N, CA, C and O atoms as CSV, one atom per row, in Angstrom:
chain,resi,resn,atom,element,x,y,z
A,1,MET,N,N,-95.149,-3.367,205.195
A,1,MET,CA,C,-94.049,-3.914,204.419
A,1,MET,C,C,-92.981,-2.841,204.262
A,1,MET,O,O,-93.270,-1.728,203.822
A,2,THR,N,N,-91.766,-3.172,204.618
A,2,THR,CA,C,-90.669,-2.228,204.480
A,2,THR,C,C,-89.894,-2.529,203.200
A,2,THR,O,O,-89.997,-3.619,202.637
A,3,SER,N,N,-89.126,-1.554,202.757
A,3,SER,CA,C,-88.356,-1.751,201.527
A,3,SER,C,C,-86.947,-2.257,201.798
A,3,SER,O,O,-86.225,-2.598,200.861
A,4,THR,N,N,-86.547,-2.312,203.050
A,4,THR,CA,C,-85.215,-2.799,203.378
A,4,THR,C,C,-85.307,-4.025,204.271
A,4,THR,O,O,-86.326,-4.257,204.922
A,5,LEU,N,N,-84.258,-4.790,204.296
A,5,LEU,CA,C,-84.212,-6.003,205.096
A,5,LEU,C,C,-83.463,-5.704,206.388
A,5,LEU,O,O,-82.233,-5.641,206.399
A,6,VAL,N,N,-84.207,-5.521,207.476
A,6,VAL,CA,C,-83.623,-5.237,208.788
A,6,VAL,C,C,-84.274,-6.133,209.831
A,6,VAL,O,O,-85.385,-6.627,209.640
A,7,ARG,N,N,-83.563,-6.335,210.940
A,7,ARG,CA,C,-84.099,-7.116,212.053
A,7,ARG,C,C,-84.793,-6.182,213.028
A,7,ARG,O,O,-84.130,-5.349,213.646
A,8,PRO,N,N,-86.110,-6.294,213.186
A,8,PRO,CA,C,-86.810,-5.408,214.122
A,8,PRO,C,C,-86.511,-5.779,215.566
A,8,PRO,O,O,-86.338,-6.953,215.896
A,9,ARG,N,N,-86.453,-4.779,216.410
A,9,ARG,CA,C,-86.175,-5.027,217.833
A,9,ARG,C,C,-87.442,-5.447,218.580
A,9,ARG,O,O,-87.363,-6.230,219.527
A,10,HIS,N,N,-88.582,-4.951,218.179
A,10,HIS,CA,C,-89.809,-5.177,218.943
A,10,HIS,C,C,-90.484,-6.507,218.635
A,10,HIS,O,O,-91.298,-6.955,219.442
A,11,GLU,N,N,-90.193,-7.161,217.518
A,11,GLU,CA,C,-90.847,-8.423,217.164
A,11,GLU,C,C,-89.911,-9.619,217.262
A,11,GLU,O,O,-90.309,-10.730,216.914
A,12,ALA,N,N,-88.710,-9.430,217.713
A,12,ALA,CA,C,-87.710,-10.498,217.727
A,12,ALA,C,C,-87.976,-11.503,218.833
A,12,ALA,O,O,-88.252,-11.129,219.973
A,13,MET,N,N,-87.890,-12.795,218.486
A,13,MET,CA,C,-87.949,-13.844,219.501
A,13,MET,C,C,-86.537,-14.280,219.872
A,13,MET,O,O,-86.205,-14.383,221.053
A,14,ILE,N,N,-85.718,-14.533,218.877
A,14,ILE,CA,C,-84.324,-14.907,219.123
A,14,ILE,C,C,-83.433,-13.796,218.578
A,14,ILE,O,O,-82.826,-13.043,219.339
A,15,ALA,N,N,-83.362,-13.703,217.259
A,15,ALA,CA,C,-82.502,-12.683,216.657
A,15,ALA,C,C,-83.292,-11.701,215.796
A,15,ALA,O,O,-82.774,-10.642,215.442
A,16,GLY,N,N,-84.529,-12.034,215.458
A,16,GLY,CA,C,-85.338,-11.153,214.632
A,16,GLY,C,C,-85.234,-11.424,213.140
A,16,GLY,O,O,-85.766,-10.660,212.335
A,17,VAL,N,N,-84.558,-12.500,212.762
A,17,VAL,CA,C,-84.382,-12.801,211.345
A,17,VAL,C,C,-85.718,-13.126,210.693
A,17,VAL,O,O,-86.036,-12.570,209.641
A,18,CYS,N,N,-86.500,-14.002,211.284
A,18,CYS,CA,C,-87.798,-14.370,210.708
A,18,CYS,C,C,-88.735,-13.166,210.654
A,18,CYS,O,O,-89.454,-12.981,209.671
A,19,ALA,N,N,-88.730,-12.354,211.696
A,19,ALA,CA,C,-89.571,-11.159,211.713
A,19,ALA,C,C,-89.131,-10.173,210.637
A,19,ALA,O,O,-89.974,-9.545,209.996
A,20,GLY,N,N,-87.841,-10.030,210.434
A,20,GLY,CA,C,-87.329,-9.144,209.399
A,20,GLY,C,C,-87.711,-9.615,208.006
A,20,GLY,O,O,-88.098,-8.811,207.158
A,21,LEU,N,N,-87.605,-10.909,207.770
A,21,LEU,CA,C,-88.003,-11.460,206.469
A,21,LEU,C,C,-89.501,-11.291,206.244
A,21,LEU,O,O,-89.932,-10.932,205.148
A,22,ALA,N,N,-90.292,-11.549,207.281
A,22,ALA,CA,C,-91.739,-11.409,207.161
A,22,ALA,C,C,-92.130,-9.959,206.870
A,22,ALA,O,O,-92.977,-9.706,206.013
A,23,ASN,N,N,-91.527,-9.024,207.565
A,23,ASN,CA,C,-91.834,-7.608,207.338
A,23,ASN,C,C,-91.424,-7.169,205.941
A,23,ASN,O,O,-92.145,-6.415,205.288
A,24,ARG,N,N,-90.281,-7.633,205.485
A,24,ARG,CA,C,-89.768,-7.227,204.172
A,24,ARG,C,C,-90.666,-7.708,203.042
A,24,ARG,O,O,-90.899,-6.975,202.081
A,25,PHE,N,N,-91.175,-8.938,203.148
A,25,PHE,CA,C,-91.958,-9.521,202.067
A,25,PHE,C,C,-93.464,-9.506,202.322
A,25,PHE,O,O,-94.224,-10.089,201.548
A,26,GLY,N,N,-93.906,-8.845,203.398
A,26,GLY,CA,C,-95.333,-8.688,203.657
A,26,GLY,C,C,-96.028,-9.968,204.062
A,26,GLY,O,O,-97.195,-10.172,203.727
A,27,LEU,N,N,-95.330,-10.837,204.780
A,27,LEU,CA,C,-95.894,-12.105,205.227
A,27,LEU,C,C,-96.165,-12.065,206.720
A,27,LEU,O,O,-95.710,-11.162,207.423
A,28,SER,N,N,-96.906,-13.044,207.191
A,28,SER,CA,C,-97.161,-13.180,208.618
A,28,SER,C,C,-95.885,-13.660,209.314
A,28,SER,O,O,-95.220,-14.579,208.835
A,29,VAL,N,N,-95.552,-13.044,210.430
A,29,VAL,CA,C,-94.362,-13.431,211.188
A,29,VAL,C,C,-94.497,-14.874,211.658
A,29,VAL,O,O,-93.536,-15.641,211.589
A,30,GLY,N,N,-95.661,-15.242,212.126
A,30,GLY,CA,C,-95.898,-16.612,212.585
A,30,GLY,C,C,-95.727,-17.629,211.474
A,30,GLY,O,O,-95.216,-18.724,211.708
A,31,LEU,N,N,-96.147,-17.282,210.274
A,31,LEU,CA,C,-96.015,-18.180,209.131
A,31,LEU,C,C,-94.546,-18.399,208.769
A,31,LEU,O,O,-94.144,-19.524,208.471
A,32,VAL,N,N,-93.754,-17.346,208.792
A,32,VAL,CA,C,-92.327,-17.464,208.479
A,32,VAL,C,C,-91.619,-18.286,209.550
A,32,VAL,O,O,-90.766,-19.116,209.234
A,33,ARG,N,N,-91.964,-18.060,210.808
A,33,ARG,CA,C,-91.351,-18.840,211.895
A,33,ARG,C,C,-91.729,-20.310,211.786
A,33,ARG,O,O,-90.883,-21.185,211.972
A,34,LEU,N,N,-92.988,-20.586,211.485
A,34,LEU,CA,C,-93.448,-21.962,211.337
A,34,LEU,C,C,-92.741,-22.641,210.166
A,34,LEU,O,O,-92.326,-23.795,210.280
A,35,ALA,N,N,-92.601,-21.943,209.053
A,35,ALA,CA,C,-91.908,-22.505,207.895
A,35,ALA,C,C,-90.450,-22.820,208.235
A,35,ALA,O,O,-89.919,-23.844,207.806
A,36,PHE,N,N,-89.809,-21.949,208.997
A,36,PHE,CA,C,-88.415,-22.208,209.381
A,36,PHE,C,C,-88.308,-23.424,210.285
A,36,PHE,O,O,-87.444,-24.275,210.077
A,37,VAL,N,N,-89.163,-23.515,211.270
A,37,VAL,CA,C,-89.111,-24.649,212.206
A,37,VAL,C,C,-89.406,-25.952,211.468
A,37,VAL,O,O,-88.744,-26.961,211.711
A,38,LEU,N,N,-90.389,-25.940,210.572
A,38,LEU,CA,C,-90.695,-27.150,209.808
A,38,LEU,C,C,-89.559,-27.516,208.861
A,38,LEU,O,O,-89.341,-28.696,208.586
A,39,SER,N,N,-88.840,-26.528,208.363
A,39,SER,CA,C,-87.731,-26.818,207.449
A,39,SER,C,C,-86.567,-27.491,208.165
A,39,SER,O,O,-85.711,-28.095,207.518
A,40,LEU,N,N,-86.523,-27.397,209.485
A,40,LEU,CA,C,-85.423,-28.004,210.231
A,40,LEU,C,C,-85.439,-29.526,210.160
A,40,LEU,O,O,-84.409,-30.151,210.412
A,41,VAL,N,N,-86.572,-30.147,209.825
A,41,VAL,CA,C,-86.626,-31.602,209.711
A,41,VAL,C,C,-86.049,-32.070,208.376
A,41,VAL,O,O,-85.786,-33.260,208.207
A,42,LEU,N,N,-85.852,-31.171,207.440
A,42,LEU,CA,C,-85.280,-31.503,206.143
A,42,LEU,C,C,-83.768,-31.314,206.184
A,42,LEU,O,O,-83.269,-30.465,206.923
A,43,PRO,N,N,-83.043,-32.093,205.401
A,43,PRO,CA,C,-81.597,-31.868,205.342
A,43,PRO,C,C,-81.297,-30.576,204.589
A,43,PRO,O,O,-81.972,-30.235,203.618
A,44,GLY,N,N,-80.296,-29.881,205.042
A,44,GLY,CA,C,-79.925,-28.648,204.359
A,44,GLY,C,C,-79.254,-27.669,205.302
A,44,GLY,O,O,-79.085,-27.951,206.488
A,45,PRO,N,N,-78.874,-26.526,204.774
A,45,PRO,CA,C,-78.105,-25.538,205.545
A,45,PRO,C,C,-78.972,-24.478,206.229
A,45,PRO,O,O,-78.575,-23.314,206.284
A,46,GLN,N,N,-80.128,-24.843,206.745
A,46,GLN,CA,C,-81.041,-23.861,207.331
A,46,GLN,C,C,-80.408,-23.108,208.491
A,46,GLN,O,O,-80.537,-21.886,208.579
A,47,ILE,N,N,-79.738,-23.809,209.368
A,47,ILE,CA,C,-79.131,-23.164,210.533
A,47,ILE,C,C,-78.029,-22.205,210.090
A,47,ILE,O,O,-77.913,-21.100,210.619
A,48,LEU,N,N,-77.226,-22.628,209.123
A,48,LEU,CA,C,-76.160,-21.751,208.629
A,48,LEU,C,C,-76.737,-20.512,207.945
A,48,LEU,O,O,-76.198,-19.414,208.085
A,49,LEU,N,N,-77.819,-20.690,207.214
A,49,LEU,CA,C,-78.476,-19.555,206.568
A,49,LEU,C,C,-79.019,-18.583,207.617
A,49,LEU,O,O,-78.864,-17.369,207.484
A,50,TYR,N,N,-79.655,-19.119,208.659
A,50,TYR,CA,C,-80.181,-18.279,209.735
A,50,TYR,C,C,-79.052,-17.501,210.416
A,50,TYR,O,O,-79.169,-16.296,210.638
A,51,LEU,N,N,-77.962,-18.194,210.744
A,51,LEU,CA,C,-76.833,-17.531,211.398
A,51,LEU,C,C,-76.206,-16.478,210.490
A,51,LEU,O,O,-75.807,-15.411,210.955
A,52,GLY,N,N,-76.120,-16.779,209.195
A,52,GLY,CA,C,-75.582,-15.803,208.248
A,52,GLY,C,C,-76.443,-14.565,208.155
A,52,GLY,O,O,-75.928,-13.447,208.121
A,53,LEU,N,N,-77.758,-14.754,208.114
A,53,LEU,CA,C,-78.664,-13.601,208.074
A,53,LEU,C,C,-78.601,-12.812,209.373
A,53,LEU,O,O,-78.703,-11.586,209.361
A,54,TRP,N,N,-78.435,-13.501,210.484
A,54,TRP,CA,C,-78.318,-12.837,211.786
A,54,TRP,C,C,-77.112,-11.901,211.781
A,54,TRP,O,O,-77.174,-10.790,212.309
A,55,ILE,N,N,-76.026,-12.356,211.186
A,55,ILE,CA,C,-74.809,-11.550,211.138
A,55,ILE,C,C,-74.935,-10.408,210.122
A,55,ILE,O,O,-74.501,-9.287,210.389
A,56,LEU,N,N,-75.528,-10.693,208.960
A,56,LEU,CA,C,-75.556,-9.719,207.867
A,56,LEU,C,C,-76.682,-8.685,207.958
A,56,LEU,O,O,-76.516,-7.551,207.507
A,57,MET,N,N,-77.809,-9.060,208.529
A,57,MET,CA,C,-78.951,-8.138,208.610
A,57,MET,C,C,-78.727,-7.117,209.728
A,57,MET,O,O,-78.487,-7.506,210.871
A,58,PRO,N,N,-78.801,-5.844,209.424
A,58,PRO,CA,C,-78.645,-4.832,210.471
A,58,PRO,C,C,-79.907,-4.751,211.337
A,58,PRO,O,O,-81.000,-5.084,210.880
A,59,LYS,N,N,-79.750,-4.309,212.587
A,59,LYS,CA,C,-80.895,-4.052,213.445
A,59,LYS,C,C,-81.587,-2.777,212.998
A,59,LYS,O,O,-80.949,-1.851,212.496
A,60,SER,N,N,-82.887,-2.738,213.185
A,60,SER,CA,C,-83.599,-1.516,212.830
A,60,SER,C,C,-83.277,-0.429,213.840
A,60,SER,O,O,-82.948,-0.710,214.992
A,61,GLY,N,N,-83.373,0.794,213.400
A,61,GLY,CA,C,-83.079,1.918,214.274
A,61,GLY,C,C,-84.184,2.214,215.263
A,61,GLY,O,O,-83.979,2.971,216.212
A,62,ARG,N,N,-85.350,1.631,215.060
A,62,ARG,CA,C,-86.497,1.897,215.928
A,62,ARG,C,C,-86.677,0.833,216.950
A,62,ARG,O,O,-87.601,0.906,217.761
């Protein structure tokens, strides 16, 4: 678990947002990705939130 919110380069599938959130909060990367994909069937701004995090979250230096 890291103390900062960054997008890891080594665990990224698309942009690394789900992997970054999982690492930050100590969750399974697969669980966060599954929750995001399942949330897409619900109405809401999930895609906009993902794109916003992609823009705002810095890449990790490693």
